[in-house]
Backbone as CSV, one residue per row, in Angstrom:
resi,resn,N_x,N_y,N_z,CA_x,CA_y,CA_z,C_x,C_y,C_z
1,MET,-147.884,-37.516,116.547,-149.534,-37.510,116.577,-149.975,-36.188,115.755
2,ASP,-151.319,-36.282,114.470,-151.922,-35.215,114.415,-152.576,-34.608,115.386
3,GLU,-152.812,-33.012,115.165,-153.527,-32.189,116.180,-154.490,-31.614,115.344
4,ILE,-155.711,-31.477,116.048,-156.709,-30.184,115.029,-157.052,-29.066,115.912
5,THR,-157.712,-28.553,114.935,-158.291,-27.277,115.973,-159.604,-27.552,116.655
6,ILE,-159.973,-26.546,117.432,-161.340,-26.719,117.654,-162.561,-26.723,116.600
7,GLY,-161.999,-25.860,115.595,-163.244,-25.668,114.212,-163.392,-27.156,113.983
8,LYS,-161.859,-27.877,113.665,-162.185,-29.191,112.572,-162.911,-30.141,113.692
9,LEU,-162.820,-30.227,115.151,-163.101,-31.269,115.851,-164.453,-31.280,116.117
10,SER,-165.268,-29.614,116.112,-166.388,-29.284,116.107,-166.945,-30.050,114.970
11,GLU,-166.198,-29.776,113.746,-167.051,-30.177,112.554,-167.346,-32.234,112.344
12,LEU,-166.266,-32.689,112.532,-166.036,-33.750,112.820,-166.898,-35.124,113.937
13,THR,-167.084,-34.168,114.874,-167.890,-34.615,115.890,-169.826,-34.160,115.485
14,GLY,-169.907,-32.851,115.179,-170.927,-32.556,115.262,-171.459,-32.038,116.434
15,LEU,-170.615,-31.560,117.286,-170.834,-30.947,118.405,-170.051,-29.346,118.094
16,ASN,-170.997,-28.358,118.587,-170.585,-27.076,118.976,-169.314,-26.815,119.702
17,ARG,-168.750,-25.845,119.506,-167.695,-25.470,120.556,-167.368,-24.959,121.654
18,GLU,-168.835,-24.910,122.111,-168.970,-24.430,123.738,-169.008,-25.987,124.317
19,THR,-169.543,-26.867,123.624,-169.903,-28.473,124.368,-168.296,-28.429,124.589
20,LEU,-167.704,-29.193,123.184,-166.168,-29.188,123.241,-165.545,-28.407,124.417
21,ARG,-165.792,-27.233,124.546,-164.884,-26.270,125.883,-165.630,-26.923,127.064
22,PHE,-166.884,-27.282,126.919,-167.746,-27.523,128.336,-167.207,-28.820,128.881
23,TYR,-167.228,-30.210,127.737,-166.703,-31.287,128.049,-164.979,-31.231,128.583
24,GLU,-163.803,-30.582,127.968,-162.609,-30.203,128.264,-162.464,-29.428,129.830
25,GLN,-163.756,-28.259,130.254,-163.679,-28.302,131.855,-164.327,-29.348,132.480
26,LYS,-165.166,-30.069,132.071,-165.567,-31.358,133.086,-164.835,-32.165,133.060
27,LYS,-163.724,-32.413,132.356,-162.390,-33.445,132.222,-163.049,-34.441,131.806
28,LEU,-164.036,-34.460,130.570,-164.287,-35.398,130.072,-162.937,-35.618,128.506
29,ILE,-162.707,-34.527,128.097,-161.697,-34.571,127.386,-160.638,-33.898,127.679
30,PRO,-159.293,-33.957,127.445,-158.029,-33.741,128.116,-157.999,-32.569,127.309
31,ASN,-156.956,-31.334,128.643,-157.264,-30.426,128.218,-155.972,-29.992,126.641
32,PRO,-156.216,-29.201,125.601,-155.525,-29.480,124.732,-154.562,-28.245,124.747
33,THR,-153.304,-28.673,123.828,-152.139,-27.760,123.682,-152.800,-26.237,123.164
34,ARG,-151.925,-25.439,123.514,-152.498,-23.612,122.712,-151.132,-23.633,121.934
35,THR,-151.548,-22.636,120.476,-150.782,-22.585,120.131,-150.071,-21.012,120.507
36,ASN,-149.120,-20.326,120.081,-148.671,-19.104,120.469,-149.746,-18.302,120.735
37,SER,-150.724,-17.849,119.721,-151.823,-16.952,119.528,-152.761,-17.807,120.648
38,GLY,-152.446,-18.986,121.106,-153.909,-19.296,121.839,-155.164,-20.465,121.738
39,TYR,-154.911,-20.689,119.983,-155.748,-21.662,119.793,-155.409,-23.181,120.349
40,ARG,-156.565,-23.464,120.035,-156.604,-24.742,121.342,-156.340,-26.129,119.791
41,LEU,-155.594,-26.692,120.154,-154.918,-28.064,119.200,-155.194,-29.496,120.608
42,TYR,-156.168,-30.170,119.679,-156.501,-31.396,120.362,-156.213,-32.708,119.428
43,PRO,-155.444,-33.851,120.009,-154.477,-34.681,119.457,-155.906,-35.564,118.661
44,THR,-155.518,-35.685,117.772,-156.796,-36.609,116.855,-157.530,-37.854,117.598
45,ASP,-157.042,-38.406,118.662,-157.892,-39.314,119.283,-158.797,-39.414,120.137
46,VAL,-158.892,-37.658,120.043,-160.134,-37.250,121.469,-161.244,-37.503,120.573
47,ILE,-161.344,-37.653,119.342,-162.642,-38.056,118.420,-163.168,-39.171,119.168
48,ARG,-162.017,-40.219,119.322,-162.132,-41.361,119.679,-163.417,-41.068,120.702
49,ARG,-162.394,-40.762,121.890,-163.129,-40.389,123.257,-164.760,-39.708,123.335
50,ILE,-164.921,-38.573,122.230,-165.854,-37.993,121.910,-167.199,-39.093,121.487
51,ARG,-167.020,-39.440,120.366,-167.724,-40.426,120.014,-168.037,-41.604,121.602
52,PHE,-167.571,-42.155,122.388,-167.776,-42.442,123.142,-168.316,-41.941,124.575
53,ILE,-168.264,-40.635,124.586,-169.441,-39.844,125.226,-170.471,-39.720,124.401
54,GLN,-170.657,-39.398,123.309,-171.771,-38.876,122.605,-172.696,-40.239,122.701
55,TYR,-171.944,-41.557,122.645,-172.826,-42.932,122.342,-173.446,-43.607,123.915
56,THR,-172.759,-43.149,125.038,-172.846,-43.905,125.927,-174.062,-42.535,126.441
57,LYS,-173.907,-41.105,126.340,-175.118,-40.313,126.338,-176.337,-40.903,125.807
58,LYS,-176.237,-41.041,124.507,-177.799,-41.396,123.819,-177.897,-42.531,124.620
59,LEU,-177.323,-43.924,125.066,-177.609,-44.872,126.142,-178.335,-44.413,127.600
60,GLY,-178.089,-42.940,127.571,-178.736,-42.576,129.244,-177.882,-42.590,130.150
61,PHE,-176.329,-42.200,130.081,-175.501,-42.317,130.801,-175.086,-40.645,131.553
62,SER,-174.881,-40.748,132.377,-175.137,-38.928,132.982,-173.460,-38.663,133.052
63,LEU,-173.165,-37.151,132.446,-171.654,-37.050,132.160,-170.953,-37.276,133.389
64,LYS,-171.668,-37.004,135.102,-170.547,-38.299,136.099,-170.068,-39.382,135.562
65,GLU,-171.729,-39.973,135.248,-171.008,-41.401,134.983,-170.458,-42.005,133.666
66,ILE,-170.594,-41.197,132.773,-169.880,-41.387,131.669,-168.452,-40.774,132.247
67,ASN,-168.098,-39.980,132.465,-166.644,-39.566,133.309,-166.069,-40.999,134.169
68,THR,-167.158,-41.771,134.896,-166.650,-42.764,135.534,-166.151,-43.970,134.520
69,LEU,-167.281,-43.970,133.862,-167.083,-44.916,132.851,-165.334,-45.037,131.777
70,LEU,-165.458,-43.316,131.388,-163.819,-43.211,131.025,-162.967,-43.454,131.404
71,SER,-163.152,-43.179,132.857,-162.073,-43.425,134.321,-161.572,-44.987,134.067
72,LEU,-162.507,-45.738,134.110,-162.515,-47.194,133.950,-161.949,-47.931,132.799
73,SER,-162.323,-47.191,131.814,-161.880,-47.609,130.502,-160.461,-47.717,130.254
74,THR,-159.598,-46.498,130.758,-158.664,-46.408,130.832,-157.576,-46.978,131.531
75,ASN,-158.400,-47.917,133.029,-157.525,-47.832,134.112,-157.014,-49.666,133.758
76,PRO,-156.007,-49.369,133.631,-155.127,-50.653,133.414,-155.059,-51.969,134.347
77,ASN,-156.152,-51.586,135.427,-156.186,-52.907,136.448,-157.755,-53.241,136.350
78,GLY,-158.835,-52.095,135.274,-159.941,-52.526,135.471,-160.031,-53.801,134.524
79,THR,-161.633,-53.891,134.800,-162.079,-55.540,134.220,-163.470,-55.270,133.822
80,CYS,-163.758,-55.759,133.143,-165.166,-55.877,132.784,-166.404,-55.596,133.417
81,SER,-166.205,-56.695,134.508,-167.243,-56.394,135.153,-167.104,-54.946,136.265
82,ASP,-166.233,-54.129,136.025,-166.304,-53.130,136.310,-167.644,-51.798,135.756
83,ILE,-167.314,-52.550,134.383,-168.206,-51.696,133.335,-169.213,-52.149,132.803
84,LYS,-169.696,-53.540,133.719,-170.578,-54.204,133.223,-171.691,-53.744,134.591
85,HIS,-171.020,-53.620,135.851,-171.293,-52.894,137.060,-172.248,-51.690,136.497
86,TYR,-171.519,-50.629,136.347,-172.331,-49.696,135.994,-173.283,-49.518,134.657
87,THR,-173.378,-50.453,133.574,-174.470,-50.900,133.015,-176.038,-51.763,133.640
88,ASP,-175.061,-52.288,134.267,-176.197,-53.123,134.792,-177.442,-52.403,135.761
89,ARG,-176.584,-51.243,136.252,-177.509,-50.405,137.241,-178.317,-49.120,136.180
90,LYS,-177.661,-48.791,134.950,-177.919,-48.441,134.376,-179.605,-48.856,133.593
91,ILE,-179.291,-49.985,133.719,-180.782,-51.042,133.148,-181.714,-51.055,134.205
92,THR,-181.326,-50.795,135.708,-182.207,-51.153,136.691,-182.732,-49.577,136.359
93,GLU,-181.883,-48.385,136.489,-182.625,-47.296,136.431,-183.385,-46.829,135.338
94,ILE,-183.042,-47.187,134.605,-183.869,-47.083,132.971,-185.190,-48.027,133.251
95,ALA,-185.331,-49.314,133.916,-186.376,-50.002,134.416,-187.819,-49.105,135.350
96,LYS,-186.871,-48.152,135.982,-187.749,-47.792,137.205,-188.499,-46.400,136.227
97,GLN,-187.695,-45.654,135.392,-187.773,-44.598,134.684,-189.323,-45.102,133.597
98,ILE,-188.984,-46.424,133.305,-190.226,-46.698,132.057,-191.284,-46.771,133.119
99,ARG,-191.272,-47.810,133.883,-192.296,-48.276,134.993,-193.238,-46.817,135.001
100,ALA,-192.274,-45.930,135.490,-193.124,-44.435,136.334,-193.685,-43.514,134.579
101,LEU,-192.853,-43.764,133.400,-193.839,-43.434,132.395,-194.767,-43.803,132.149
102,GLU,-195.119,-45.597,132.142,-196.191,-46.036,131.698,-197.407,-45.760,133.166
103,THR,-196.921,-45.911,134.224,-197.924,-44.998,135.041,-198.525,-43.443,134.633
104,MET,-197.656,-42.431,134.314,-198.130,-41.566,133.912,-198.976,-41.721,132.956
105,LYS,-198.165,-42.408,131.447,-199.285,-42.451,130.332,-200.729,-42.863,130.903
106,ASP,-201.018,-44.406,131.777,-202.137,-44.822,132.145,-203.025,-43.666,132.668
107,THR,-202.490,-43.066,133.397,-203.175,-41.707,134.464,-203.566,-40.614,133.742
108,LEU,-202.822,-39.934,131.953,-203.513,-39.551,130.748,-204.148,-39.680,130.102
109,ALA,-204.447,-41.313,130.265,-205.444,-42.003,129.315,-206.479,-42.135,129.808
110,GLN,-206.622,-42.281,130.964,-207.374,-42.512,132.142,-208.170,-41.391,131.878
111,LEU,-207.560,-39.687,132.437,-208.382,-38.823,132.335,-209.003,-38.235,130.646
112,SER,-207.833,-38.709,129.733,-208.374,-38.130,128.548,-209.739,-38.829,128.270
113,THR,-209.801,-40.459,128.704,-210.827,-41.162,128.389,-212.474,-40.431,129.019
114,SER,-211.796,-40.040,130.276,-213.094,-39.342,131.060,-213.727,-37.955,130.411
115,CYS,-213.015,-37.070,129.556,-213.797,-36.102,129.353,-213.865,-36.622,127.535
116,SER,-215.241,-35.485,127.380,-215.989,-35.836,125.959,-215.107,-34.605,125.099
117,GLY,-214.116,-34.188,125.588,-213.936,-32.770,124.862,-214.664,-31.542,124.337
118,ARG,-215.870,-31.706,125.055,-217.456,-30.956,124.544,-217.660,-30.067,126.358
119,GLY,-217.960,-29.070,125.724,-218.365,-28.009,127.256,-217.588,-27.264,127.351
120,PRO,-217.846,-26.574,128.302,-217.279,-24.795,128.871,-215.727,-26.011,129.737
121,LEU,-215.012,-24.972,130.139,-213.814,-25.444,130.884,-214.469,-26.022,132.331
122,ARG,-214.703,-24.793,132.320,-215.421,-25.345,134.455,-216.145,-26.517,134.705
123,SER,-216.488,-27.538,133.266,-216.541,-28.860,133.785,-215.699,-29.828,132.675
124,CYS,-214.377,-29.379,132.729,-213.983,-30.379,132.261,-213.123,-31.276,133.652
125,PRO,-213.705,-32.555,133.267,-212.851,-33.525,134.261,-211.354,-33.728,134.334
126,ILE,-210.911,-33.209,133.392,-209.345,-33.255,133.314,-209.186,-32.272,134.356
127,LEU,-209.455,-30.953,134.193,-208.964,-29.873,134.851,-209.474,-30.334,136.327
128,ASP,-210.361,-30.581,136.564,-210.677,-31.340,138.226,-210.096,-32.026,138.717
129,ALA,-209.281,-32.669,137.861,-208.503,-34.093,137.995,-207.252,-33.299,139.144
130,PHE,-206.851,-32.497,138.014,-205.184,-31.457,137.934,-205.453,-30.583,139.435
131,ASP,-206.738,-30.095,139.606,-207.185,-29.445,140.337,-207.486,-29.943,141.927
132,ASN,-207.885,-31.059,141.900,-208.071,-31.834,143.106,-206.600,-32.693,143.303
133,ALA,-205.354,-32.400,142.371,-204.367,-33.011,143.201,-203.379,-32.081,143.529
134,LEU,-203.860,-30.552,143.249,-203.265,-29.321,144.041,-203.662,-29.132,144.904
135,THR,-204.915,-29.400,145.244,-205.425,-29.212,146.965,-204.994,-30.635,147.767
136,LYS,-204.196,-31.750,147.463,-204.205,-32.977,148.235,-202.564,-33.012,148.412
137,SER,-202.084,-31.528,147.993,-200.391,-31.476,147.928,-199.993,-30.881,148.872
């Protein structure tokens, strides 16, 4: 098996060295072997693992969830239903986030509509709404 330095791994994956060290620390990628002079040498198959991490991050999975997915994906007794469970849970979580963002967008749109954009700040209905929300908290 070929091995590559952290610099080459960084170049091939687009991740900086600090991120690679962080992934190593979080056990997302295996600890590399070290040369006599202390250089990290990673097996080339770690590139595939890092691409898995990058893709699942783009899909909204947290590093903790990704660690679980990685564990499940390498479990010889694992099943598709194990991975599907995590995927379905993420879909539900994202749907909740979308609803919350839609509510925020609608509220901001209403506030924006209430303001003509003219006049002094003391008569701004948007700032009044923000101030009123603070007093209700």
